[in-house]
ROMARKE-801196 format. One record per residue (C-alpha): x, y, z; residue in three letters; residue number from 1. Coordinates in steps of 0.05 Angstrom, whole numbers, plus 5000, padded with zeros to 4 digits. Example, Ala and Ser with C-alpha at 12.3 -4.5 7.8 and 13.67 -1.06 7.14 Angstrom:
<site px="5246" py="4910" pz="5156" type="ALA" seq="1"/>
<site px="5273" py="4979" pz="5143" type="SER" seq="2"/>
***
This chain:
<site px="4303" py="1215" pz="8499" type="MET" seq="1"/>
<site px="4337" py="1154" pz="8485" type="THR" seq="2"/>
<site px="4313" py="1088" pz="8513" type="ASP" seq="3"/>
<site px="4367" py="1083" pz="8551" type="LYS" seq="4"/>
<site px="4362" py="1150" pz="8575" type="GLU" seq="5"/>
<site px="4299" py="1135" pz="8600" type="LYS" seq="6"/>
<site px="4334" py="1075" pz="8641" type="GLN" seq="7"/>
<site px="4389" py="1119" pz="8666" type="ILE" seq="8"/>
<site px="4326" py="1181" pz="8684" type="ASP" seq="9"/>
<site px="4288" py="1120" pz="8725" type="THR" seq="10"/>
<site px="4350" py="1095" pz="8766" type="ILE" seq="11"/>
<site px="4382" py="1165" pz="8785" type="LEU" seq="12"/>
<site px="4308" py="1184" pz="8807" type="LYS" seq="13"/>
<site px="4308" py="1125" pz="8852" type="LYS" seq="14"/>
<site px="4382" py="1139" pz="8870" type="ILE" seq="15"/>
<site px="4353" py="1216" pz="8897" type="ALA" seq="16"/>
<site px="4291" py="1182" pz="8935" type="TYR" seq="17"/>
<site px="4347" py="1137" pz="8975" type="GLU" seq="18"/>
<site px="4394" py="1200" pz="8990" type="ILE" seq="19"/>
<site px="4343" py="1245" pz="9011" type="SER" seq="20"/>
<site px="4322" py="1248" pz="9080" type="ILE" seq="21"/>
<site px="4269" py="1203" pz="9112" type="THR" seq="22"/>
<site px="4199" py="1218" pz="9122" type="PRO" seq="23"/>
<site px="4213" py="1206" pz="9202" type="THR" seq="24"/>
<site px="4273" py="1249" pz="9194" type="MET" seq="25"/>
<site px="4243" py="1314" pz="9165" type="LEU" seq="26"/>
<site px="4179" py="1310" pz="9209" type="ASP" seq="27"/>
<site px="4232" py="1311" pz="9274" type="LYS" seq="28"/>
<site px="4271" py="1370" pz="9250" type="ALA" seq="29"/>
<site px="4203" py="1404" pz="9238" type="VAL" seq="30"/>
<site px="4180" py="1392" pz="9311" type="ASP" seq="31"/>
<site px="4250" py="1408" pz="9334" type="SER" seq="32"/>
<site px="4254" py="1479" pz="9299" type="TYR" seq="33"/>
<site px="4173" py="1495" pz="9313" type="GLU" seq="34"/>
<site px="4192" py="1475" pz="9390" type="SER" seq="35"/>
<site px="4248" py="1524" pz="9387" type="VAL" seq="36"/>
<site px="4207" py="1581" pz="9351" type="GLY" seq="37"/>
<site px="4158" py="1576" pz="9418" type="LYS" seq="38"/>
<site px="4213" py="1578" pz="9459" type="TRP" seq="39"/>
<site px="4241" py="1643" pz="9432" type="LEU" seq="40"/>
<site px="4168" py="1671" pz="9422" type="SER" seq="41"/>
<site px="4146" py="1659" pz="9489" type="GLU" seq="42"/>
<site px="4214" py="1699" pz="9520" type="GLY" seq="43"/>
<site px="4227" py="1758" pz="9472" type="ILE" seq="44"/>
<site px="4192" py="1819" pz="9476" type="PRO" seq="45"/>
<site px="4199" py="1822" pz="9397" type="TYR" seq="46"/>
<site px="4147" py="1789" pz="9341" type="GLU" seq="47"/>
<site px="4181" py="1731" pz="9319" type="ILE" seq="48"/>
<site px="4178" py="1694" pz="9258" type="VAL" seq="49"/>
<site px="4215" py="1622" pz="9249" type="ILE" seq="50"/>
<site px="4223" py="1594" pz="9192" type="MET" seq="51"/>
<site px="4265" py="1544" pz="9158" type="PRO" seq="52"/>
<site px="4317" py="1564" pz="9102" type="GLN" seq="53"/>
<site px="4370" py="1525" pz="9062" type="GLY" seq="54"/>
<site px="4368" py="1457" pz="9040" type="SER" seq="55"/>
<site px="4315" py="1440" pz="9082" type="ILE" seq="56"/>
<site px="4264" py="1494" pz="9058" type="ASN" seq="57"/>
<site px="4283" py="1478" pz="8993" type="LEU" seq="58"/>
<site px="4267" py="1409" pz="8988" type="GLY" seq="59"/>
<site px="4346" py="1392" pz="8961" type="THR" seq="60"/>
<site px="4373" py="1358" pz="9030" type="THR" seq="61"/>
<site px="4416" py="1292" pz="9033" type="ASN" seq="62"/>
<site px="4426" py="1252" pz="9083" type="LYS" seq="63"/>
<site px="4499" py="1247" pz="9101" type="PRO" seq="64"/>
<site px="4554" py="1202" pz="9071" type="ILE" seq="65"/>
<site px="4568" py="1160" pz="9135" type="SER" seq="66"/>
<site px="4522" py="1146" pz="9189" type="ASP" seq="67"/>
<site px="4575" py="1193" pz="9239" type="LYS" seq="68"/>
<site px="4558" py="1248" pz="9205" type="ASP" seq="69"/>
<site px="4495" py="1299" pz="9216" type="ASP" seq="70"/>
<site px="4447" py="1335" pz="9165" type="TYR" seq="71"/>
<site px="4434" py="1412" pz="9171" type="ASP" seq="72"/>
<site px="4375" py="1449" pz="9187" type="ILE" seq="73"/>
<site px="4384" py="1524" pz="9177" type="ASP" seq="74"/>
<site px="4329" py="1566" pz="9210" type="LEU" seq="75"/>
<site px="4328" py="1652" pz="9210" type="VAL" seq="76"/>
<site px="4300" py="1670" pz="9273" type="CYS" seq="77"/>
<site px="4268" py="1742" pz="9246" type="LEU" seq="78"/>
<site px="4256" py="1793" pz="9299" type="LEU" seq="79"/>
<site px="4199" py="1837" pz="9261" type="LYS" seq="80"/>
<site px="4207" py="1894" pz="9299" type="ASN" seq="81"/>
<site px="4276" py="1889" pz="9319" type="GLY" seq="82"/>
<site px="4298" py="1942" pz="9262" type="GLN" seq="83"/>
<site px="4331" py="1991" pz="9316" type="GLU" seq="84"/>
<site px="4378" py="1937" pz="9345" type="LEU" seq="85"/>
<site px="4450" py="1941" pz="9343" type="SER" seq="86"/>
<site px="4480" py="1873" pz="9313" type="ALA" seq="87"/>
<site px="4505" py="1853" pz="9378" type="SER" seq="88"/>
<site px="4436" py="1860" pz="9402" type="GLU" seq="89"/>
<site px="4402" py="1825" pz="9345" type="ILE" seq="90"/>
<site px="4451" py="1768" pz="9359" type="LYS" seq="91"/>
<site px="4453" py="1763" pz="9441" type="ASN" seq="92"/>
<site px="4383" py="1767" pz="9447" type="ILE" seq="93"/>
<site px="4367" py="1700" pz="9412" type="VAL" seq="94"/>
<site px="4424" py="1667" pz="9443" type="GLY" seq="95"/>
<site px="4415" py="1690" pz="9507" type="ASP" seq="96"/>
<site px="4344" py="1659" pz="9504" type="ARG" seq="97"/>
<site px="4360" py="1598" pz="9480" type="LEU" seq="98"/>
<site px="4406" py="1597" pz="9538" type="LYS" seq="99"/>
<site px="4354" py="1595" pz="9593" type="GLU" seq="100"/>
<site px="4338" py="1534" pz="9570" type="ASN" seq="101"/>
<site px="4374" py="1477" pz="9595" type="LYS" seq="102"/>
<site px="4371" py="1431" pz="9544" type="ILE" seq="103"/>
<site px="4386" py="1487" pz="9489" type="TYR" seq="104"/>
<site px="4434" py="1506" pz="9537" type="TYR" seq="105"/>
<site px="4476" py="1434" pz="9533" type="GLU" seq="106"/>
<site px="4459" py="1429" pz="9449" type="LYS" seq="107"/>
<site px="4499" py="1503" pz="9443" type="ILE" seq="108"/>
<site px="4555" py="1485" pz="9482" type="LEU" seq="109"/>
<site px="4558" py="1418" pz="9448" type="LYS" seq="110"/>
<site px="4568" py="1455" pz="9379" type="GLU" seq="111"/>
<site px="4593" py="1530" pz="9401" type="GLY" seq="112"/>
<site px="4575" py="1598" pz="9374" type="GLU" seq="113"/>
<site px="4577" py="1615" pz="9301" type="GLY" seq="114"/>
<site px="4596" py="1672" pz="9274" type="LYS" seq="115"/>
<site px="4535" py="1687" pz="9243" type="ARG" seq="116"/>
<site px="4486" py="1633" pz="9277" type="CYS" seq="117"/>
<site px="4475" py="1593" pz="9350" type="TRP" seq="118"/>
<site px="4490" py="1524" pz="9331" type="LYS" seq="119"/>
<site px="4455" py="1468" pz="9367" type="MET" seq="120"/>
<site px="4471" py="1394" pz="9365" type="GLN" seq="121"/>
<site px="4420" py="1351" pz="9366" type="TYR" seq="122"/>
<site px="4424" py="1273" pz="9356" type="ASN" seq="123"/>
<site px="4418" py="1265" pz="9280" type="GLU" seq="124"/>
<site px="4428" py="1335" pz="9257" type="PHE" seq="125"/>
<site px="4456" py="1389" pz="9276" type="HIS" seq="126"/>
<site px="4413" py="1467" pz="9282" type="MET" seq="127"/>
<site px="4433" py="1543" pz="9255" type="ASP" seq="128"/>
<site px="4393" py="1589" pz="9278" type="ILE" seq="129"/>
<site px="4400" py="1660" pz="9238" type="LEU" seq="130"/>
<site px="4385" py="1715" pz="9284" type="PRO" seq="131"/>
<site px="4360" py="1783" pz="9239" type="CYS" seq="132"/>
<site px="4316" py="1840" pz="9228" type="VAL" seq="133"/>
<site px="4291" py="1871" pz="9173" type="PRO" seq="134"/>
<site px="4331" py="1913" pz="9136" type="LYS" seq="135"/>
<site px="4296" py="1965" pz="9129" type="SER" seq="136"/>
<site px="4268" py="2015" pz="9191" type="ILE" seq="137"/>
<site px="4208" py="2028" pz="9151" type="TYR" seq="138"/>
<site px="4143" py="1983" pz="9136" type="LYS" seq="139"/>
<site px="4150" py="1956" pz="9069" type="GLU" seq="140"/>
<site px="4115" py="1892" pz="9069" type="PRO" seq="141"/>
<site px="4141" py="1866" pz="8999" type="ASP" seq="142"/>
<site px="4215" py="1872" pz="9029" type="LYS" seq="143"/>
<site px="4237" py="1808" pz="9042" type="THR" seq="144"/>
<site px="4316" py="1841" pz="9065" type="ASP" seq="145"/>
<site px="4340" py="1822" pz="9125" type="VAL" seq="146"/>
<site px="4400" py="1853" pz="9169" type="ARG" seq="147"/>
<site px="4436" py="1797" pz="9208" type="LEU" seq="148"/>
<site px="4505" py="1800" pz="9249" type="THR" seq="149"/>
<site px="4574" py="1777" pz="9232" type="HIS" seq="150"/>
<site px="4613" py="1765" pz="9297" type="LYS" seq="151"/>
<site px="4688" py="1788" pz="9292" type="ILE" seq="152"/>
<site px="4710" py="1773" pz="9366" type="ASN" seq="153"/>
<site px="4686" py="1772" pz="9428" type="ASN" seq="154"/>
<site px="4666" py="1844" pz="9429" type="THR" seq="155"/>
<site px="4651" py="1866" pz="9364" type="MET" seq="156"/>
<site px="4596" py="1858" pz="9311" type="TYR" seq="157"/>
<site px="4587" py="1881" pz="9254" type="GLU" seq="158"/>
<site px="4525" py="1881" pz="9204" type="ASP" seq="159"/>
<site px="4516" py="1838" pz="9147" type="LYS" seq="160"/>
<site px="4461" py="1835" pz="9096" type="TYR" seq="161"/>
<site px="4414" py="1775" pz="9055" type="SER" seq="162"/>
<site px="4351" py="1759" pz="9031" type="ASN" seq="163"/>
<site px="4333" py="1685" pz="9051" type="PRO" seq="164"/>
<site px="4252" py="1688" pz="9037" type="TYR" seq="165"/>
<site px="4263" py="1720" pz="8976" type="GLY" seq="166"/>
<site px="4332" py="1670" pz="8957" type="TYR" seq="167"/>
<site px="4260" py="1607" pz="8974" type="HIS" seq="168"/>
<site px="4213" py="1645" pz="8932" type="THR" seq="169"/>
<site px="4257" py="1654" pz="8863" type="TRP" seq="170"/>
<site px="4279" py="1583" pz="8872" type="PHE" seq="171"/>
<site px="4211" py="1566" pz="8874" type="GLU" seq="172"/>
<site px="4199" py="1608" pz="8808" type="GLN" seq="173"/>
<site px="4256" py="1570" pz="8770" type="GLN" seq="174"/>
<site px="4210" py="1515" pz="8774" type="MET" seq="175"/>
<site px="4144" py="1547" pz="8775" type="LYS" seq="176"/>
<site px="4096" py="1499" pz="8730" type="GLU" seq="177"/>
<site px="4128" py="1426" pz="8745" type="ILE" seq="178"/>
<site px="4125" py="1458" pz="8822" type="LEU" seq="179"/>
<site px="4045" py="1465" pz="8819" type="GLU" seq="180"/>
<site px="4045" py="1399" pz="8785" type="GLU" seq="181"/>
<site px="4077" py="1371" pz="8838" type="LYS" seq="182"/>
<site px="4045" py="1401" pz="8892" type="LYS" seq="183"/>
<site px="3970" py="1392" pz="8859" type="LYS" seq="184"/>
<site px="3988" py="1315" pz="8859" type="GLU" seq="185"/>
<site px="4015" py="1321" pz="8927" type="PHE" seq="186"/>
<site px="3950" py="1354" pz="8958" type="ALA" seq="187"/>
<site px="3910" py="1307" pz="8917" type="LEU" seq="188"/>
<site px="3936" py="1249" pz="8950" type="ASN" seq="189"/>
<site px="3938" py="1275" pz="9011" type="ASN" seq="190"/>
<site px="3875" py="1306" pz="9020" type="LYS" seq="191"/>
<site px="3898" py="1374" pz="9042" type="ILE" seq="192"/>
<site px="3896" py="1440" pz="8997" type="GLU" seq="193"/>
<site px="3948" py="1457" pz="8951" type="ILE" seq="194"/>
<site px="3969" py="1517" pz="8989" type="LYS" seq="195"/>
<site px="3991" py="1477" pz="9054" type="ASP" seq="196"/>
<site px="4035" py="1438" pz="9015" type="VAL" seq="197"/>
<site px="4116" py="1461" pz="9023" type="PRO" seq="198"/>
<site px="4159" py="1450" pz="8977" type="THR" seq="199"/>
<site px="4201" py="1410" pz="9014" type="TYR" seq="200"/>
<site px="4149" py="1359" pz="9009" type="GLN" seq="201"/>
<site px="4158" py="1344" pz="8938" type="VAL" seq="202"/>
<site px="4209" py="1330" pz="8892" type="LYS" seq="203"/>
<site px="4225" py="1368" pz="8819" type="THR" seq="204"/>
<site px="4279" py="1348" pz="8771" type="PRO" seq="205"/>
<site px="4305" py="1410" pz="8790" type="LEU" seq="206"/>
<site px="4302" py="1395" pz="8871" type="GLN" seq="207"/>
<site px="4333" py="1320" pz="8852" type="MET" seq="208"/>
<site px="4391" py="1347" pz="8807" type="ALA" seq="209"/>
<site px="4415" py="1387" pz="8861" type="VAL" seq="210"/>
<site px="4410" py="1330" pz="8910" type="GLN" seq="211"/>
<site px="4450" py="1286" pz="8857" type="ILE" seq="212"/>
<site px="4505" py="1333" pz="8853" type="LEU" seq="213"/>
<site px="4513" py="1354" pz="8918" type="LYS" seq="214"/>
<site px="4517" py="1284" pz="8938" type="ARG" seq="215"/>
<site px="4577" py="1272" pz="8872" type="HIS" seq="216"/>
<site px="4605" py="1337" pz="8906" type="ARG" seq="217"/>
<site px="4608" py="1296" pz="8971" type="ASP" seq="218"/>
<site px="4636" py="1231" pz="8948" type="VAL" seq="219"/>
<site px="4688" py="1264" pz="8900" type="LEU" seq="220"/>
<site px="4707" py="1314" pz="8956" type="PHE" seq="221"/>
<site px="4720" py="1268" pz="9022" type="GLN" seq="222"/>
<site px="4775" py="1279" pz="9031" type="ARG" seq="223"/>
<site px="4791" py="1354" pz="9009" type="ASP" seq="224"/>
<site px="4727" py="1377" pz="9038" type="LYS" seq="225"/>
<site px="4741" py="1456" pz="9055" type="ASP" seq="226"/>
<site px="4750" py="1466" pz="8977" type="ASN" seq="227"/>
<site px="4681" py="1419" pz="8952" type="ALA" seq="228"/>
<site px="4639" py="1467" pz="8913" type="PRO" seq="229"/>
<site px="4595" py="1488" pz="8962" type="ILE" seq="230"/>
<site px="4521" py="1476" pz="8965" type="SER" seq="231"/>
<site px="4490" py="1546" pz="8952" type="ILE" seq="232"/>
<site px="4529" py="1557" pz="8900" type="ILE" seq="233"/>
<site px="4511" py="1493" pz="8868" type="ILE" seq="234"/>
<site px="4434" py="1508" pz="8877" type="THR" seq="235"/>
<site px="4442" py="1571" pz="8840" type="THR" seq="236"/>
<site px="4484" py="1558" pz="8789" type="LEU" seq="237"/>
<site px="4434" py="1498" pz="8774" type="ALA" seq="238"/>
<site px="4375" py="1540" pz="8790" type="ALA" seq="239"/>
<site px="4399" py="1591" pz="8734" type="LYS" seq="240"/>
<site px="4413" py="1535" pz="8686" type="ALA" seq="241"/>
<site px="4351" py="1495" pz="8695" type="TYR" seq="242"/>
<site px="4295" py="1515" pz="8632" type="CYS" seq="243"/>
<site px="4236" py="1470" pz="8661" type="GLY" seq="244"/>
<site px="4260" py="1399" pz="8642" type="GLU" seq="245"/>
<site px="4207" py="1357" pz="8664" type="ASN" seq="246"/>
<site px="4254" py="1298" pz="8672" type="ASN" seq="247"/>
<site px="4319" py="1281" pz="8713" type="LEU" seq="248"/>
<site px="4366" py="1269" pz="8662" type="PHE" seq="249"/>
<site px="4352" py="1323" pz="8619" type="GLU" seq="250"/>
<site px="4351" py="1374" pz="8677" type="ALA" seq="251"/>
<site px="4425" py="1346" pz="8698" type="LEU" seq="252"/>
<site px="4444" py="1356" pz="8623" type="SER" seq="253"/>
<site px="4428" py="1419" pz="8616" type="THR" seq="254"/>
<site px="4451" py="1444" pz="8677" type="ILE" seq="255"/>
<site px="4515" py="1414" pz="8670" type="LEU" seq="256"/>
<site px="4524" py="1437" pz="8607" type="THR" seq="257"/>
<site px="4505" py="1508" pz="8629" type="HIS" seq="258"/>
<site px="4518" py="1523" pz="8697" type="MET" seq="259"/>
<site px="4588" py="1550" pz="8701" type="ALA" seq="260"/>
<site px="4567" py="1601" pz="8648" type="ASP" seq="261"/>
<site px="4537" py="1633" pz="8703" type="TYR" seq="262"/>
<site px="4597" py="1651" pz="8739" type="ILE" seq="263"/>
<site px="4608" py="1726" pz="8739" type="GLU" seq="264"/>
<site px="4670" py="1778" pz="8735" type="ILE" seq="265"/>
<site px="4663" py="1842" pz="8770" type="LYS" seq="266"/>
<site px="4725" py="1883" pz="8782" type="ASP" seq="267"/>
<site px="4771" py="1831" pz="8763" type="GLY" seq="268"/>
<site px="4737" py="1774" pz="8820" type="ASP" seq="269"/>
<site px="4695" py="1719" pz="8803" type="TYR" seq="270"/>
<site px="4620" py="1728" pz="8826" type="TRP" seq="271"/>
<site px="4567" py="1684" pz="8841" type="VAL" seq="272"/>
<site px="4512" py="1730" pz="8857" type="ALA" seq="273"/>
<site px="4449" py="1717" pz="8905" type="ASN" seq="274"/>
<site px="4396" py="1721" pz="8854" type="PRO" seq="275"/>
<site px="4353" py="1775" pz="8914" type="THR" seq="276"/>
<site px="4414" py="1810" pz="8929" type="MET" seq="277"/>
<site px="4459" py="1831" pz="8880" type="SER" seq="278"/>
<site px="4503" py="1855" pz="8920" type="GLN" seq="279"/>
<site px="4518" py="1780" pz="8966" type="GLU" seq="280"/>
<site px="4571" py="1742" pz="8925" type="ASN" seq="281"/>
<site px="4563" py="1675" pz="8945" type="PHE" seq="282"/>
<site px="4637" py="1657" pz="8917" type="ALA" seq="283"/>
<site px="4672" py="1716" pz="8961" type="ASP" seq="284"/>
<site px="4722" py="1665" pz="8990" type="LYS" seq="285"/>
<site px="4750" py="1652" pz="8920" type="TRP" seq="286"/>
<site px="4783" py="1707" pz="8923" type="LYS" seq="287"/>
<site px="4828" py="1685" pz="8982" type="LYS" seq="288"/>
<site px="4825" py="1614" pz="8954" type="TYR" seq="289"/>
<site px="4825" py="1614" pz="8875" type="PRO" seq="290"/>
<site px="4837" py="1536" pz="8876" type="ILE" seq="291"/>
<site px="4762" py="1538" pz="8887" type="ARG" seq="292"/>
<site px="4738" py="1562" pz="8826" type="HIS" seq="293"/>
<site px="4785" py="1516" pz="8788" type="ASP" seq="294"/>
<site px="4765" py="1469" pz="8820" type="LEU" seq="295"/>
<site px="4685" py="1478" pz="8812" type="LEU" seq="296"/>
<site px="4695" py="1478" pz="8743" type="LEU" seq="297"/>
<site px="4739" py="1411" pz="8745" type="SER" seq="298"/>
<site px="4681" py="1378" pz="8784" type="TRP" seq="299"/>
<site px="4624" py="1397" pz="8736" type="ILE" seq="300"/>
<site px="4655" py="1369" pz="8679" type="LYS" seq="301"/>
<site px="4674" py="1303" pz="8719" type="GLN" seq="302"/>
<site px="4595" py="1302" pz="8747" type="ALA" seq="303"/>
<site px="4573" py="1310" pz="8676" type="LYS" seq="304"/>
<site px="4619" py="1249" pz="8645" type="ASN" seq="305"/>
<site px="4602" py="1203" pz="8716" type="ASP" seq="306"/>
<site px="4535" py="1215" pz="8725" type="LEU" seq="307"/>
<site px="4514" py="1225" pz="8641" type="LEU" seq="308"/>
<site px="4558" py="1193" pz="8593" type="VAL" seq="309"/>
<site px="4592" py="1143" pz="8620" type="LEU" seq="310"/>
<site px="4525" py="1110" pz="8652" type="PRO" seq="311"/>
<site px="4509" py="1114" pz="8577" type="LEU" seq="312"/>
<site px="4564" py="1064" pz="8566" type="LYS" seq="313"/>
<site px="4556" py="1012" pz="8604" type="LYS" seq="314"/>
<site px="4520" py="0947" pz="8584" type="VAL" seq="315"/>
<site px="4470" py="0921" pz="8636" type="GLY" seq="316"/>
<site px="4443" py="0947" pz="8707" type="ILE" seq="317"/>
<site px="4502" py="0908" pz="8746" type="ASP" seq="318"/>
<site px="4547" py="0962" pz="8694" type="GLU" seq="319"/>
<site px="4510" py="1013" pz="8707" type="ILE" seq="320"/>
<site px="4498" py="0992" pz="8786" type="SER" seq="321"/>
<site px="4577" py="0990" pz="8804" type="LYS" seq="322"/>
<site px="4586" py="1053" pz="8769" type="HIS" seq="323"/>
<site px="4549" py="1101" pz="8812" type="TYR" seq="324"/>
<site px="4561" py="1052" pz="8874" type="GLU" seq="325"/>
<site px="4635" py="1084" pz="8859" type="LYS" seq="326"/>
<site px="4616" py="1162" pz="8845" type="VAL" seq="327"/>
<site px="4550" py="1163" pz="8888" type="LEU" seq="328"/>
<site px="4554" py="1122" pz="8947" type="GLY" seq="329"/>
<site px="4557" py="1042" pz="8957" type="GLU" seq="330"/>
<site px="4490" py="1031" pz="9002" type="ALA" seq="331"/>
<site px="4440" py="1086" pz="8965" type="PRO" seq="332"/>
<site px="4463" py="1071" pz="8903" type="VAL" seq="333"/>
<site px="4453" py="0987" pz="8916" type="LYS" seq="334"/>
<site px="4379" py="1005" pz="8950" type="ARG" seq="335"/>
<site px="4360" py="1043" pz="8888" type="ALA" seq="336"/>
<site px="4380" py="0984" pz="8840" type="ILE" seq="337"/>
<site px="4340" py="0933" pz="8881" type="THR" seq="338"/>
<site px="4291" py="0977" pz="8879" type="THR" seq="339"/>
<site px="4289" py="0990" pz="8809" type="TYR" seq="340"/>
<site px="4304" py="0910" pz="8805" type="ALA" seq="341"/>
<site px="4240" py="0894" pz="8836" type="ASP" seq="342"/>
<site px="4192" py="0936" pz="8789" type="GLU" seq="343"/>
<site px="4224" py="0906" pz="8723" type="MET" seq="344"/>
<site px="4207" py="0845" pz="8751" type="TYR" seq="345"/>
<site px="4128" py="0872" pz="8771" type="LYS" seq="346"/>
<site px="4139" py="0897" pz="8698" type="ALA" seq="347"/>
<site px="4152" py="0822" pz="8672" type="ARG" seq="348"/>
<site px="4096" py="0796" pz="8699" type="LYS" seq="349"/>
<site px="4054" py="0843" pz="8680" type="ASN" seq="350"/>
<site px="4068" py="0841" pz="8605" type="ASN" seq="351"/>
<site px="4098" py="0910" pz="8599" type="LYS" seq="352"/>
<site px="4174" py="0902" pz="8600" type="LEU" seq="353"/>
<site px="4211" py="0912" pz="8532" type="TYR" seq="354"/>
<site px="4273" py="0906" pz="8509" type="SER" seq="355"/>
<site px="4302" py="0965" pz="8463" type="ALA" seq="356"/>
<site px="4358" py="0934" pz="8439" type="GLY" seq="357"/>
<site px="4427" py="0905" pz="8469" type="LEU" seq="358"/>
<site px="4448" py="0965" pz="8489" type="THR" seq="359"/>
<site px="4399" py="0999" pz="8512" type="ASN" seq="360"/>
<site px="4368" py="0962" pz="8564" type="GLY" seq="361"/>
<site px="4302" py="0944" pz="8586" type="LEU" seq="362"/>
<site px="4245" py="0989" pz="8589" type="THR" seq="363"/>
<site px="4175" py="0991" pz="8615" type="VAL" seq="364"/>
<site px="4109" py="1020" pz="8580" type="ASN" seq="365"/>
<site px="4153" py="1038" pz="8520" type="LEU" seq="366"/>
<site px="4111" py="1035" pz="8452" type="ASN" seq="367"/>
<site px="4096" py="0959" pz="8411" type="ASN" seq="368"/>
<site px="4159" py="0969" pz="8370" type="ASP" seq="369"/>
<site px="4203" py="0944" pz="8417" type="ASN" seq="370"/>
<site px="4205" py="0869" pz="8431" type="LYS" seq="371"/>
<site px="4171" py="0850" pz="8488" type="ARG" seq="372"/>
<site px="4210" py="0807" pz="8548" type="VAL" seq="373"/>
<site px="4175" py="0739" pz="8562" type="LYS" seq="374"/>
<site px="4163" py="0715" pz="8625" type="ASP" seq="375"/>
<site px="4231" py="0672" pz="8643" type="HIS" seq="376"/>
<site px="4206" py="0593" pz="8659" type="THR" seq="377"/>
<site px="4259" py="0538" pz="8680" type="PHE" seq="378"/>
<site px="4243" py="0511" pz="8602" type="TYR" seq="379"/>
<site px="4250" py="0575" pz="8560" type="ASP" seq="380"/>
***
């Protein structure tokens, strides 16, 4: 990496931190879904397992762009011994129990029933609870496929299949070595066992890359949300393209160069397969809305230009800041740049700030071939 690339890498990491939900927001989310799980397990005559899925579980959840918007918490509610239940029973056993709680009932009324989930509206987020059962009737401890329900109308339901547990494991495997390093560091700093560190508590280059890509998508498609690339496709293609890079700049470069290569064509249809259930196509709606495929490809090209190419051409932190404010949002970028500038100031004071030339910017802890920047005084 060049010194300018290192500078961009540092800034992007700080932006990723600023767009992440805060520890307080995360604690509220965990407390809320644990309470829901407790309520369900106490009133349903099946063995219940509740776990987060989607971005909250992968550690890729972003704050919403607007304070008026909410972030999502997606939960799986597995009825472990409910294999014999029909599609309608799977859905309504969970829904009926939730509605027995006055608070949850009111939250459901605000959000409405989804085709596959029960939706509840909270102050800062909305929670989607996916009722499901193990796909196999037989006991296969190594199988994590689930059977869920899809509501056709008020009286008709059909079976669908997925593997949220397997997807989480697959995503972790795509960044296994770096994830283990980050978990060891977190465990050491917090004096806990490594096995007790959830993935969402750490930040790897892949996780941050997904966050940055989703934020760029959100800003670019603010006026066309229906056609915006969906998060599961972004996450899947990014994870497939990721090659273990240990910094964010190179991870984004690799991902944006190769993620489109993982879009397949099967029987004339575009296909982004669930890596843990090949018959599930995350891009199934592209057949009805083919423009979404074209927009995804054009977005990938623009994201590479906006996130990596143009920033390298900017001279000075002010130009870089203004550029990223346009493509990633003004508030989080300004906070990130302020943090970056504060760190540069402290590095200057500690004689650790170096100049890498007129176009490469300022860096910290580089080799002595660079010229150290003197501290500013009134007589310089």
